[in-house]
C-alpha positions in Angstrom: 30.8 291.7 117.3 29.8 288.7 115.3 33.4 287.3 115.5 33.4 287.8 119.3 30.0 286.0 119.6 31.4 283.1 117.5 34.5 283.0 119.6 32.4 283.0 122.8 30.2 280.3 121.4 33.2 278.2 120.5 34.7 278.6 124.0 31.4 277.7 125.6 31.2 274.5 123.5 34.7 273.7 124.5 33.8 274.1 128.2 30.8 271.8 128.0 33.1 268.7 128.2 34.4 268.2 131.8 37.7 266.6 130.5 38.5 269.8 128.5 37.6 272.0 131.5 39.8 270.0 133.8 42.6 270.1 131.2 42.2 273.9 130.9 42.4 274.4 134.6 45.8 272.6 134.5 46.9 274.5 131.3 46.0 277.8 132.8 48.7 277.2 135.5 51.2 275.4 133.3 52.2 276.8 129.9 53.6 273.4 128.8 52.9 269.9 129.9 52.7 266.4 128.5 49.6 264.6 127.5 50.4 261.9 130.1 50.6 264.5 132.9 47.5 266.2 131.6 45.6 262.9 131.6 46.8 262.2 135.2 45.6 265.6 136.3 42.2 265.2 134.5 41.8 261.7 136.0 42.4 263.2 139.5 39.6 265.7 139.0 37.3 263.0 137.7 38.3 260.6 140.5 37.4 263.2 143.1 33.8 263.1 142.0 33.5 259.3 142.5 33.2 256.9 145.4 35.6 254.4 143.8 39.0 255.2 142.2 39.2 255.2 138.4 40.3 251.9 136.9 43.3 251.6 134.8 41.1 251.1 131.8 39.2 254.3 132.6 42.5 256.2 132.9 43.6 254.9 129.5 40.2 256.1 128.1 40.8 259.6 129.5 44.3 259.7 127.9 42.9 258.5 124.6 40.0 261.0 124.6 42.3 263.9 125.5 44.8 262.9 122.8 42.3 262.2 120.0 39.4 264.5 120.8 39.9 267.1 123.4 43.4 268.4 122.6 42.6 268.6 118.8 39.5 270.8 119.7 41.8 273.1 121.8 44.3 273.2 118.9 41.6 274.1 116.5 40.5 276.9 118.8 44.0 278.3 118.8 44.5 277.7 122.6 47.2 275.0 122.5 49.8 273.6 120.1 50.7 269.9 119.9 54.3 269.7 118.6 55.4 267.0 116.3 56.3 264.6 119.1 52.6 264.7 120.0 53.3 264.2 123.7 53.9 267.8 124.7 51.1 270.3 124.9 52.0 274.0 124.7 49.7 276.9 125.5 49.5 279.3 122.5 46.8 281.7 123.7 44.8 281.9 126.8 42.2 284.7 126.3 41.0 286.7 129.3 37.5 285.7 128.5 38.5 282.0 128.7 40.1 282.6 132.1 37.0 284.4 133.3 34.8 281.5 132.1 37.0 279.0 133.9 36.7 281.0 137.1 33.0 280.5 136.9 33.1 276.8 135.9 35.6 276.2 138.6 33.2 277.3 141.3 30.8 274.6 140.1 33.4 271.9 139.5 35.1 272.6 142.8 31.9 272.8 144.8 31.9 269.2 145.7 35.5 269.2 146.9 
């Protein structure tokens, strides 16, 4: 049970960052994508919560954070793999508990849309 609790704790920590949640919503539907496409999708989610569109600089920041912070956390958790080209993101494992948690978070993230 301790391993399950650790896994659940790790998943909950992953889900605390909106960029990672938004990325996981996309990855749940697409087993493979590019970092650029993922950043575009995440930016769309983030843009929907704002009165003004994201600037180009903000979009670059999202791409950079995904590439250097968020995707490595997902790799470390065994959810995705980033092949050598470092542009493609491939889903390795999408546990049912993660999908269930995303259903819950989606209700809150989608509430304003």
